[in-house]
C-alpha positions as CSV (number, residue, x, y, z in Angstrom):
1,M,-148.1,45.4,143.8
2,P,-150.6,47.1,141.9
3,C,-152.2,45.8,138.7
4,S,-149.5,44.9,136.3
5,S,-150.0,45.2,132.4
6,I,-147.6,43.5,129.9
7,L,-147.4,44.3,126.2
8,W,-144.9,42.7,123.7
9,V,-142.4,41.9,126.3
10,D,-140.8,39.0,128.3
11,V,-141.2,39.5,132.0
12,S,-140.8,37.3,135.0
13,F,-142.3,37.7,138.6
14,V,-140.5,35.8,141.2
15,D,-141.8,35.6,144.8
16,C,-144.3,38.5,144.2
17,D,-147.5,39.4,146.1
18,I,-150.0,40.7,143.4
19,T,-153.6,42.1,144.0
20,S,-155.7,44.7,142.3
21,S,-158.8,46.5,143.7
22,S,-159.9,47.8,140.2
23,G,-159.5,45.0,137.7
24,R,-157.1,42.1,136.9
25,G,-154.1,41.1,138.8
26,V,-151.7,40.6,135.9
27,V,-152.4,41.0,132.3
28,A,-150.0,39.7,129.4
29,T,-151.1,40.3,125.7
30,R,-150.1,40.7,122.1
31,G,-147.2,38.1,122.0
32,S,-145.9,38.7,125.6
33,H,-144.0,35.9,127.4
34,L,-145.1,35.9,131.2
35,L,-143.2,33.7,133.7
36,M,-144.3,33.5,137.3
37,H,-142.5,31.8,140.1
38,R,-143.7,31.4,143.7
39,C,-146.0,34.2,143.4
40,Q,-149.3,35.1,145.1
41,V,-152.0,36.4,142.9
42,H,-155.1,37.2,145.1
43,D,-158.0,39.2,146.0
44,S,-158.4,41.0,142.7
45,A,-161.6,42.7,141.4
46,A,-161.3,40.7,138.3
47,T,-159.5,37.8,137.0
48,G,-156.3,37.1,138.6
49,V,-154.0,36.2,135.6
50,Y,-155.1,37.1,132.1
51,I,-152.9,35.9,129.2
52,G,-154.2,36.5,125.7
53,G,-153.4,37.1,121.9
54,D,-151.7,35.0,119.4
55,G,-148.0,34.3,120.3
56,S,-148.6,35.1,124.0
57,F,-147.2,32.3,126.4
58,G,-146.8,32.0,130.1
59,E,-146.2,29.8,132.9
60,A,-146.9,29.7,136.6
61,V,-144.6,27.5,138.9
62,G,-145.2,27.2,142.8
63,C,-147.8,29.9,142.5
64,T,-151.1,30.4,144.6
65,I,-153.9,32.2,142.7
66,V,-157.0,32.5,145.2
67,R,-160.2,34.7,145.7
68,N,-160.0,36.7,142.2
69,G,-163.0,37.9,140.7
70,K,-164.6,39.2,143.9
71,G,-165.8,42.3,142.2
72,G,-165.3,46.0,142.9
73,E,-166.5,49.5,142.4
74,R,-166.9,49.3,138.6
75,V,-166.3,45.4,138.2
76,L,-168.9,42.7,138.5
77,R,-168.4,39.8,140.9
78,G,-167.4,36.5,139.0
79,H,-164.1,36.2,137.4
80,S,-161.7,33.2,136.9
81,G,-158.2,32.7,138.6
82,I,-156.5,32.4,135.3
83,F,-158.0,33.3,131.9
84,V,-156.1,32.0,128.6
85,D,-157.4,33.6,125.5
86,R,-155.9,32.4,122.2
87,A,-152.5,31.8,124.1
88,K,-150.6,29.1,125.8
89,F,-150.3,29.2,129.7
90,N,-148.7,26.2,131.6
91,I,-149.4,25.7,135.4
92,R,-147.1,23.5,137.5
93,E,-147.1,22.8,141.2
94,S,-149.6,25.6,142.1
95,M,-152.9,26.3,144.0
96,I,-155.9,27.8,142.1
97,N,-158.5,27.9,144.9
98,S,-161.6,29.9,145.9
99,N,-162.0,32.1,142.8
100,F,-165.4,33.5,142.0
101,L,-165.9,31.8,138.8
102,T,-163.6,29.1,137.3
103,G,-160.2,28.2,138.2
104,V,-158.8,28.1,134.9
105,S,-160.6,29.4,131.6
106,L,-159.4,28.7,128.3
107,V,-161.1,30.3,125.4
108,G,-160.5,31.0,121.6
109,E,-158.7,29.1,119.0
110,G,-155.3,27.9,120.0
111,A,-155.8,28.2,123.8
112,H,-153.7,25.5,125.4
113,S,-152.5,24.7,128.8
114,V,-150.6,21.8,130.5
115,I,-151.6,21.5,134.2
116,E,-149.2,19.4,136.3
117,N,-149.2,18.6,140.1
118,T,-151.6,21.4,140.8
119,Q,-154.5,21.8,143.0
120,I,-157.6,23.5,141.6
121,K,-160.5,23.3,144.4
122,G,-163.2,25.5,145.8
123,N,-163.9,27.7,142.8
124,A,-167.5,29.0,142.2
125,T,-167.9,27.1,139.0
126,N,-166.1,24.5,137.0
127,P,-162.4,24.0,138.1
128,I,-161.4,24.1,134.5
129,D,-163.6,25.6,131.3
130,C,-162.4,24.8,127.8
131,S,-164.2,26.3,125.0
132,P,-162.5,25.5,122.6
133,G,-159.3,25.4,124.4
134,K,-157.3,22.4,125.1
135,V,-156.1,21.2,128.5
136,E,-153.4,18.4,129.1
137,L,-153.3,17.1,132.8
138,K,-150.0,15.5,133.9
139,G,-148.8,14.3,137.2
140,K,-151.0,14.4,140.5
141,N,-153.5,17.1,140.2
142,D,-156.1,17.6,143.1
143,I,-159.1,18.9,141.2
144,A,-162.4,19.3,142.7
145,I,-165.7,20.1,141.1
146,P,-168.1,22.2,143.4
147,P,-171.2,20.6,144.7
148,A,-174.4,21.6,142.9
149,S,-176.3,24.5,144.6
150,T,-179.6,23.8,146.0
151,I,-182.4,26.3,145.1
């Protein structure tokens, strides 16, 4: 499926395979409600899933979000698996691995995420970055910080 942008709507992706060679895999903004169940978001040039804007809400359940942020013709390498900007995005029973920046980034006032029974490993930098977002960890999460690089 090509890059998907969502504005002011409620949308659900179920059992989808999503990638983008030109930018983000999924974009939901301006009060959108995004529900993703058993989806794969992978190999996007930029962020795998971007949700932003006051009133935007999303949830990923049983999803695999991997190898995003690899860069492309007009996109620099180094983006997150999931980027939450002044929105709420909950993640359950998912895998967020091997992205080229963070696994999950939360930025802006009101950014919030509940992460439950999820694996976040092998991302290039921090598994979760909150500035000033808020994260609640529930259940059994498998979260690994990458080893420091040697220069």
